[in-house]
Backbone as a ProteinNet text record, in pm:
[ID]
protein_1_A
[PRIMARY]
MTNRSDHISSTYEGTFGTLSVARGTGKSGKSLWSWDAVQECEADLCPANEKCHYLAKAKAIDKPMAYCRVAASYLKSVSTTILGNYEDKMDEGTLFRVGMHIIPLYRNLIKMKIEEIGVKRVVQKDERGKLSINPLYKEIREYIKLLEQMWKSVGITGVMVSAPGDGFVEGDNYYEQMEKDAFADIHEQRGKKLSLVRRMQPK
[TERTIARY]
1565.5	1666.5	1803.1	1881.5	2012.1	2115.6	2190.5	2299.7	2414.8	2480.3	2587.3	2701.8	2719.5	2824.5	2796.2	2670.4	2637.2	2708	2757.7	2825.9	2971.5	3026	3166.2	3178.3	3288.2	3309.2	3352.8	3346.1	3388.5	3537.3	3617	3761.3	3786.1	3712.6	3725.9	3684.3	3573.5	3522.6	3623.8	3686.3	3779.3	3911.5	3951.1	4078.6	4061.4	3937.3	3911.6	3982.7	4045.6	4110.7	4247.9	4295.8	4426.3	4532.3	4656.3	4765.4	4772.6	4680.1	4674.3	4602.6	4670.9	4609.7	4532.9	4568.4	4496.5	4365.6	4253.7	4121.7	4045.5	4118.6	4050.3	3971.7	3860.3	3776.2	3645.2	3590.7	3464.6	3346.4	3228.6	3106	3102.6	3180.4	3184.7	3290.1	3367.1	3473.5	3605.1	3609.6	3733	3818.4	3950.6	4042.3	4031.8	4040.7	4028.3	4150.8	4185.7	4292.6	4244.1	4298.4	4260.2	4359.4	4389.4	4470.3	4376.7	4317	4222.2	4260.4	4389.9	4436.2	4388.8	4326.5	4273.6	4371.2	4406.5	4503	4438.1	4524.3	4475.3	4405.4	4315.7	4244.9	4340.1	4347.6	4427.9	4331.5	4255.9	4147.1	4192.7	4307.3	4353.9	4395.1	4432.2	4478.1	4373.5	4270	4171.4	4083.4	4071	3987.9	3838.6	3800.6	3658.9	3622.5	3713.6	3689.7	3565.2	3530.9	3414.2	3282.6	3286.4	3165.1	3158.3	3261.9	3268.7	3182.4	3073.6	2985	3048.4	3139.4	3210.3	3297	3365.6	3451.5	3368	3253.7	3166.2	3116.9	3080.9	3035.8	3148	3269	3384.5	3415.5	3406.6	3433.3	3324.9	3202	3091	3108.8	3175.9	3198.7	3344.9	3418.9	3559.9	3640.9	3621.1	3692.6	3770.9	3902.3	3982.2	3945.7	3960	3934.4	4063.3	4062.5	4183.4	4214.1	4111.8	4131.3	4022.6	4042.2	3944.8	3822.7	3714.2	3594.6	3518.2	3541.7	3480.6	3538.4	3671.2	3737.1	3699.3	3692.9	3658.2	3517.5	3422.6	3284.2	3274	3345.4	3345.9	3400.6	3516.4	3581	3502.1	3438.9	3357.9	3234.9	3176.9	3063.4	3105.4	3222.6	3274.2	3297	3367.3	3403	3280.2	3184.8	3066.1	2978.5	2974	2898	2961.4	3094.7	3165.6	3146.1	3173	3165	3021.8	2928.3	2788.6	2733.1	2787.1	2732.4	2818.4	2948.8	3037.5	3130.5	3135.6	3230.8	3211.4	3087.7	3061.8	3086	3104.6	3129.4	3277.7	3365.4	3509.3	3585.3	3699.1	3787.7	3883.5	3967.7	4054.5	4156.7	4203.1	4297.7	4236.3	4111.6	4041.5	4011.4	3971.7	3945.8	4071.8	4187.2	4314	4338.9	4315.3	4333.4	4239.9	4116.9	4020.9	4069.1	4109.9	4149.9	4280.5	4374.8	4508.5	4533.3	4448.3	4465.9	4349.1	4226.9	4111.1	4074.9	4072.3	4039.5	4135.4	4268	4357.6	4324.6	4269.2	4228.6	4111.7	4016.1	3906.1	3960	4060.2	4121.6	4181.5	4251.2	4308.2	4198.9	4094	3985.2	3914.4	3886.9	3817.9	3906.8	4037.5	4128.5	4122.5	4114.1	4104.6	3969.4	3863.6	3731.5	3724.6	3793.9	3799	3873.6	3983.3	4057.9	3971.5	3887.7	3802.7	3702.9	3667.2	3576.5	3635.4	3768.9	3835.1	3858.8	3824	3843.1	3733.3	3773	3674.3	3620.3	3708.5	3667.1	3727	3648.9	3697.6	3800.5	3774.6	3865	3966.7	4095.4	4199.7	4278.6	4345.1	4419.4	4563.9	4660.9	4801.2	4846.5	4980.1	5031.6	5010.9	5008.9	4992.8	4847.2	4757.4	4615.5	4556.1	4633.9	4584.1	4489.8	4373.9	4273.6	4291	4270	4278.6	4189.2	4168.7	4087.8	4177.4	4130.1	4205.7	4233.9	4361.1	4396.2	4340.4	4293	4238.1	4119.3	4039.3	3921	3958.9	4067.9	4114.1	4163.5	4233.3	4282.6	4166.4	4062.6	3945.9	3881.4	3867.4	3806	3889.8	4022.6	4110.3	4104.3	4090.4	4078.7	3948.6	3841.1	3713.7	3723.1	3788.5	3807.7	3893.6	3999	4087.1	4012.1	3924.5	3843.4	3751.8	3693.5	3608.4	3688.7	3812.1	3898.2	3936.8	3967.4	4006.7	3892	3770	3656	3634.2	3649.9	3635.3	3743.9	3864.8	3975.9	3953.3	3867.7	3836.9	3703.1	3650.6	3531.9	3399.8	3399.1	3273.3	3245.2	3126.7	3085.4	2959.3	2937.6	2817.7	2833	2952.1	2972.8	2986.7	2942.6	2957	3104.1	3147.5	3287.1	3307.6	3200.3	3211.8	3120.3	3135.6	3058.1	2909.7	2823.6	2679.2	2641	2554.9	2513.8	2584.2	2700.2	2771.5	2706.5	2631	2560.2	2641.9	2761.2	2842.1	2837.1	2801.4	2801.9	2890.3	2913.6	3001.3	2952.4	3046	3011	2970.3	2966.1	2927.9	3031.3	2985.1	3077.8	3063.8	3036.6	3013.6	3132.2	3253.2	3371.4	3409.5	3386.4	3412.9	3321.1	3193.2	3099.2	3134	3183.1	3223.2	3334.1	3432.4	3541.1	3490.2	3399.2	3344.1	3272.6	3194.2	3121.9	3219	3325.9	3424.6	3497.6	3532.9	3598.2	3506.3	3378	3281	3281.7	3292.4	3299.4	3425.2	3537.6	3663	3651	3596.1	3581.1	3487.3	3384.7	3290.8	3361	3443.4	3517.1	3615.4	3684.8	3779.9	3708.3	3589.9	3511.8	3469.4	3430.7	3390.6	3508.8	3628	3747.7	3784	3776	3808.6	3710.3	3582.9	3481.4	3505.3	3547.2	3573.2	3693.3	3796.9	3916.8	3882.9	3800.1	3761	3682.6	3593.4	3512.7	3598.7	3708.7	3795.2	3892	3910.7	4001.2	3942	4026.6	3975.6	3931	3821.9	3768.9	3829.9
1465.1	1359.4	1417.4	1347.5	1395.6	1372.6	1477.6	1464.9	1394.2	1303.7	1228.1	1318.4	1435.3	1527.2	1591.9	1582.4	1636.1	1559.9	1439.3	1358.2	1398.5	1481.6	1519.8	1671.3	1719.9	1864	1922.6	2054.2	2120.7	2101	2093.2	2068.5	1930.6	1831.1	1694.4	1689.6	1753.2	1756.7	1819.9	1928.6	2001.2	1931.6	1843.4	1773.1	1627.1	1583.7	1444	1407.8	1291	1240.8	1299.3	1385.6	1448.7	1377.1	1427.4	1370.2	1428.9	1515.8	1572.9	1475.7	1429.9	1330.5	1395.5	1517.5	1585.9	1640.1	1606.6	1643.4	1735	1805.2	1896.4	1820.5	1875.7	1810.9	1765	1658.2	1605.2	1673	1622.3	1678.9	1665.8	1569.2	1547.4	1634.4	1706.7	1789.5	1716.6	1589.2	1510.3	1529.3	1518.9	1532	1410.1	1435.5	1328.1	1324.3	1202.7	1181.9	1076.5	1080.7	977.6	971.2	849.1	828.2	771.6	862	822	883.2	910.3	974.7	897.5	969	906.9	932.4	826.2	837.5	895.5	938.9	997	890.8	935.6	845.5	800.8	670.7	614.6	547.3	628.2	579	475.7	499.1	408.8	272.7	266.6	141.4	77.2	151.5	102.6	-7	-122.3	-231	-200	-94	-58.4	61.2	104.4	229.5	226.2	110.3	103.4	110.2	83.5	84.2	203.7	286.9	398	514.9	541.9	651.3	786.9	792.8	918.4	955.4	855.2	878.7	914.4	848.8	877	1021.3	1068.6	1207.3	1305.4	1273	1360.1	1369.6	1256.3	1255.7	1333.3	1325.8	1394	1544.9	1598.1	1743	1776.7	1675.3	1692.8	1749.1	1687.5	1731.5	1613.2	1628	1517.1	1482.7	1356	1310.9	1326.2	1412.2	1437.6	1324.2	1256.2	1150	1044.3	929.3	820.5	853.3	887.4	926.6	806	688.2	567.2	541.8	546.1	526.4	637	760	872.7	858.4	820.7	803.2	690.2	583	467	506.1	571.2	606.5	712.4	803.1	903.3	836.8	740.3	667.3	593.5	530.1	458.9	556.2	666.8	763.8	825.5	867.7	932.8	834.6	709.2	607.6	580.9	570.2	545.1	661.1	783	898.7	926.2	905.7	931.4	837	714.5	613.3	583	607.7	561	665.9	786.5	885.9	912.9	929.1	960.7	842.4	722.3	602.8	573.8	651.4	626.2	740.5	705.9	811.1	848.7	949.6	998.2	893.3	811.1	705.9	605.5	569.4	474.9	538.1	665.1	734.8	744.1	758.8	760.6	625.8	517.7	383.5	360.8	408.1	393.1	467.6	594.1	675.4	634.1	586.3	556.7	408.6	320.7	177.3	113.7	145.2	81.3	145.5	278.1	344.7	303.8	293.6	247.2	107	22.1	-111.2	-101.8	-13	10.2	67	152.7	212.6	104.4	9.2	-100.8	-193.1	-212.4	-300.9	-249.6	-119.5	-68	-76.9	-62.4	-77.4	-219.8	-317.6	-456.4	-484.5	-422.9	-442.4	-384.9	-272.9	-215.7	-309.7	-368.5	-465.5	-586.5	-626.4	-744.4	-725	-599	-569.9	-619.9	-616.1	-657	-806.4	-883.6	-1028.3	-1090.3	-1151.4	-1210.1	-1342.4	-1422.6	-1553.5	-1576.6	-1634.3	-1665.8	-1777.7	-1876.4	-1989.8	-1957.9	-1980.3	-1956.4	-2084.4	-2089.2	-2208.8	-2170.1	-2248.3	-2219.9	-2290.5	-2280.7	-2337.5	-2488.1	-2553.6	-2698.8	-2742.8	-2645.5	-2678.2	-2696.2	-2664.9	-2678.6	-2563.9	-2597	-2496.9	-2449.1	-2320.4	-2264.5	-2140.4	-2091.1	-1972.8	-1848.9	-1745	-1620.7	-1576.7	-1556.7	-1524.5	-1391.5	-1307.8	-1179	-1198.1	-1303	-1325.5	-1362.8	-1438.3	-1472.4	-1348.3	-1260.1	-1136.9	-1049.3	-1037.9	-958.5	-1017.8	-1149.5	-1215.6	-1195.6	-1204.5	-1187.3	-1044.6	-946.3	-808.4	-787.2	-848.5	-836.2	-899.3	-1014.9	-1078.9	-992	-932.4	-846.5	-724.3	-668.3	-555	-593.9	-711.2	-758.3	-768.8	-821.9	-835.6	-699	-605.2	-471.3	-403	-416.9	-355	-415.4	-544.9	-609.9	-562.3	-534.7	-492.6	-354.4	-273.9	-141.6	-143.3	-263.7	-278.1	-257.4	-267.1	-247.4	-369.8	-426	-540.2	-504.1	-575.1	-550.8	-438.7	-377.7	-269.3	-326	-249	-292.2	-295.8	-398	-406.2	-355.8	-312	-245.8	-124.7	-40.2	83.1	54.6	140.9	123.4	106.7	10	-12.2	-131.3	-171.3	-285.6	-416.3	-411.1	-530.3	-626.1	-587.2	-675.6	-630.6	-719.7	-688.9	-791.7	-770.4	-861.2	-1004.3	-1093.9	-1234.6	-1271.4	-1176.6	-1204.5	-1298	-1399.7	-1496	-1499.2	-1384	-1376.5	-1431.6	-1381.4	-1423.5	-1567.5	-1607.8	-1746	-1839.3	-1802.6	-1884.5	-1886.5	-1771	-1764.8	-1866.1	-1873.7	-1968.8	-2112.6	-2138.4	-2273.2	-2314	-2220.8	-2249.6	-2274.8	-2193.8	-2209.4	-2342.3	-2380.4	-2508.7	-2623.4	-2606.5	-2709.1	-2723.7	-2609.3	-2613.2	-2685.2	-2658	-2723.1	-2874.1	-2918.6	-3061.9	-3124.7	-3049.9	-3101.5	-3118.1	-3017.1	-3025.4	-3141.1	-3158.5	-3268.9	-3402.9	-3410.2	-3532.6	-3567.2	-3465.7	-3488.4	-3536	-3476.7	-3516.8	-3661.5	-3696.4	-3832.4	-3931.8	-3894.4	-3982.2	-4002.4	-3893.9	-3902.1	-3993	-3979.4	-4063.2	-4209.9	-4237.3	-4375.4	-4434.6	-4354.3	-4404.1	-4430.2	-4355.4	-4370.1	-4487.2	-4536.4	-4646.5	-4775.9	-4859	-4987.5	-5080.3	-5147.6	-5240.8	-5379
1202.6	1187.9	1220.9	1305.8	1346.9	1238.5	1204.8	1109.8	1177	1105.6	1168.2	1213.1	1149.2	1188.3	1323	1371.1	1502.6	1613.2	1581.1	1680.7	1699	1610.5	1619.9	1621.6	1680.3	1691.5	1558	1547.4	1424	1400.1	1508.3	1494.2	1436.7	1488.7	1438.4	1291.6	1261.7	1124	1030.3	1074.9	989.3	965.4	1056.8	1042.1	1002.7	985.7	949.6	818.9	817.2	696.5	669.2	756.9	737.7	821.4	813	891.7	1032.1	1065	1199.2	1291.9	1396.6	1485.2	1600.1	1636.2	1744.6	1690.7	1756.2	1706.4	1802.1	1887.2	1978.3	2083.2	2124.2	2225.3	2163.2	2220.5	2171.2	2235.8	2207.9	2263.8	2415.9	2466.3	2610.7	2678.3	2598.5	2653.6	2668.8	2630.8	2640.4	2515.6	2531.6	2418.8	2328.2	2198.5	2100	2009.1	1964.7	1867.9	1768.5	1648.5	1552.2	1437.1	1394	1274.4	1168	1091.4	986.6	852.3	834.7	711.1	588.3	496.2	374.5	259.4	190	80.9	-44.6	-135.1	-259.8	-344.9	-428.9	-520.3	-631.2	-652.5	-761.2	-858.8	-926	-1010.3	-1112.4	-1176.1	-1281.1	-1227.2	-1099.3	-1039.8	-950.1	-916.1	-820.1	-880.5	-814.2	-866.7	-863.2	-791.4	-780.6	-868	-954.9	-1028.9	-1117.8	-1171.7	-1259.9	-1182.2	-1053.8	-971.2	-877.8	-877.6	-782.7	-829.3	-757.4	-798.1	-769.9	-674.5	-648.4	-769.1	-822.8	-938.9	-1060.6	-1075.9	-1189.4	-1185.5	-1065.9	-1052	-1082.1	-1036.6	-1059.6	-1208.9	-1278	-1422.1	-1497.8	-1448.9	-1516.1	-1518.7	-1415.9	-1411.9	-1438.6	-1487.1	-1523.2	-1406.4	-1289.6	-1169.8	-1112.7	-1093.9	-1041.1	-897.2	-862.5	-725.1	-646.3	-546.5	-468.7	-371.3	-321.6	-223.6	-242.1	-179	-190.6	-106.1	-170.2	-98.2	-42.8	-99.8	-43.2	95.5	105.4	234.7	332.5	283	369.5	426.1	341.6	386.3	488.2	461.8	550.6	688.1	688.9	815.1	892.3	820.4	890.5	953.2	884.2	940.9	1067.8	1061.7	1178.5	1293.9	1265.7	1370.7	1435.9	1354.3	1410.4	1486.8	1442.2	1514.9	1650.8	1652.6	1778.1	1874.9	1827.7	1915.7	1959.5	1869	1902.7	2007.3	2010.9	2101.7	2224	2212.4	2318.5	2378.7	2322.3	2373.3	2522.5	2564	2705.2	2798	2741.1	2821.3	2836.9	2769.3	2770.2	2835.5	2898.9	2947.4	2834.3	2857.2	2750.5	2705.7	2799.8	2763.8	2667.8	2693.9	2606.6	2471.4	2472.2	2346.3	2261.3	2327.8	2255.1	2188.2	2261.3	2204.7	2087	2099.4	1989.8	1865.8	1884.8	1770.6	1706.8	1787.8	1736.4	1710.2	1762.4	1741	1664.7	1706.5	1643.8	1509.7	1504.3	1377.7	1265.5	1291	1184	1133.7	1221.1	1176.4	1079.1	1108.7	1014.8	883.4	894.6	775.6	685.2	746	667.9	614.5	694.7	653.8	528.9	521.9	403.9	280	298.3	184.1	129.1	220.2	174.9	110	164.1	104.7	-36.6	-57.8	-192.5	-286.5	-238.1	-318.4	-350.9	-255.4	-275.1	-389.1	-415.5	-527.2	-658.8	-668.4	-792.1	-804.6	-701.9	-707.3	-792.6	-902.4	-994.5	-943.2	-883.7	-833.8	-695.9	-607.5	-472.3	-478.7	-563.5	-578.8	-687.8	-658.1	-756.9	-781.4	-897.9	-936.5	-967.3	-916.5	-944.8	-1072	-1102.5	-1227.7	-1237	-1122.6	-1121.3	-1115.8	-1119.5	-1118.4	-980.8	-876.5	-739.1	-706.5	-650.2	-615.6	-471.3	-451	-315.9	-308.3	-185.8	-163.2	-171.2	-235.6	-238.7	-94.5	-59	81.3	131.5	41.6	83.9	177.7	154.8	237.1	380.1	393.8	527.6	600.4	528.8	589.6	638.7	556.9	596.5	721.1	720.8	836	961.9	947.6	1062.6	1116.5	1026.9	1072.2	1149.4	1103.5	1173.2	1312	1320.4	1450.9	1541.3	1484.7	1564	1615.7	1534	1577.9	1692.8	1684	1793.2	1923	1912.1	2029.7	2085.9	1996.3	2040.1	2113.7	2061.5	2128.1	2266.3	2276.3	2406.8	2502.8	2449.3	2534.5	2594.3	2530.6	2586.9	2660.8	2681.3	2764.9	2696.8	2563.7	2490.5	2405.1	2417	2336.4	2259.7	2150.3	2070.2	1970.9	1963	1868.5	1727.7	1629.7	1491	1454.4	1381.3	1340.5	1198.6	1134.6	1005.3	1007.6	907.7	906	892.8	945.8	931.2	784.2	758.4	620.1	558.2	616.6	562.8	604.1	715.1	757.7	841.1	887.3	968.2	1113.6	1202.9	1345.3	1414.3	1540.9	1613.8	1600.1	1566.9	1552.7	1411.5	1321.5	1183.6	1121.2	1050.3	991.2	839.5	779.5	634.7	557.1	588.8	513.8	546.1	671.6	707.9	630.8	619.5	545.4	396.8	345.9	205.1	176.7	269	251.2	259.7	353.5	366.1	238.1	182.3	58	-56.1	-58.7	-165.9	-153.1	-28.8	-7.6	-46.8	-21.6	-62	-213.7	-284.6	-431	-476.9	-406.6	-442.6	-427.4	-312.8	-288.9	-392.1	-430.7	-530.9	-665.5	-702.8	-829.8	-826.7	-712.4	-701.7	-710.1	-647.3	-650.8	-793	-870.4	-1009.3	-1092.6	-1068.7	-1143.1	-1111.8	-981.1	-940.5	-1000.4	-1001.1	-1058.6	-1206.8	-1276.5	-1419.8	-1446.9	-1364.9	-1381.8	-1362.7	-1261.2	-1234.9	-1349.7	-1410.8	-1522.7	-1645.2	-1657.8	-1774.8	-1760.1	-1634.7	-1614.5	-1670.2	-1732.8	-1787.6	-1677.8	-1701.3	-1601	-1622.7
[MASK]
+++++++++++++++++++++++++++++++++++++++++++++++++++++++++++++++++++++++++++++++++++++++++++++++++++++++++++++++++++++++++++++++++++++++++++++++++++++++++++++++++++++++++++++++++++++++++++++++++++++++++++

């Protein structure tokens, strides 16, 4: 079985997640760059802290988490999948665009997905009782669409827009369907309220 790190050079592996954008040369001999800097772990503020197995392991051995290992694992999966499948199909200019434009989009996407873990309800209500969809879901959907557009702009279609294991591929409408379902719930609740008001009105 091939280790995913076999898809990237030792230089890339050694600088992954840091502020160093130059990543040496890839397996194809082409120069690589990437902006995949991983931020420090903010366990006390993170909405996913109760479900994070990395944090649980760190606490078990009383060792602080220096950085977000969920984001790091996600971005490394993305990087190794891209380089393993497409590096030899791209020139250095395209690889630069991937590392400096597309990878940062994945970086922002995983941060939003972590925030989404903390969302208790898709439908939210304001002070006046008006129901709406949490805007985070629209942002996630828009990022996925933007990633699809970016991949097409570099001449590659059919690439996964999320890390392997997430189950999202090009054209996936998971978040769009979630919003549709939530809006259906809103309309159903409004319909029930209207029906109740009508029944309470004097005939």
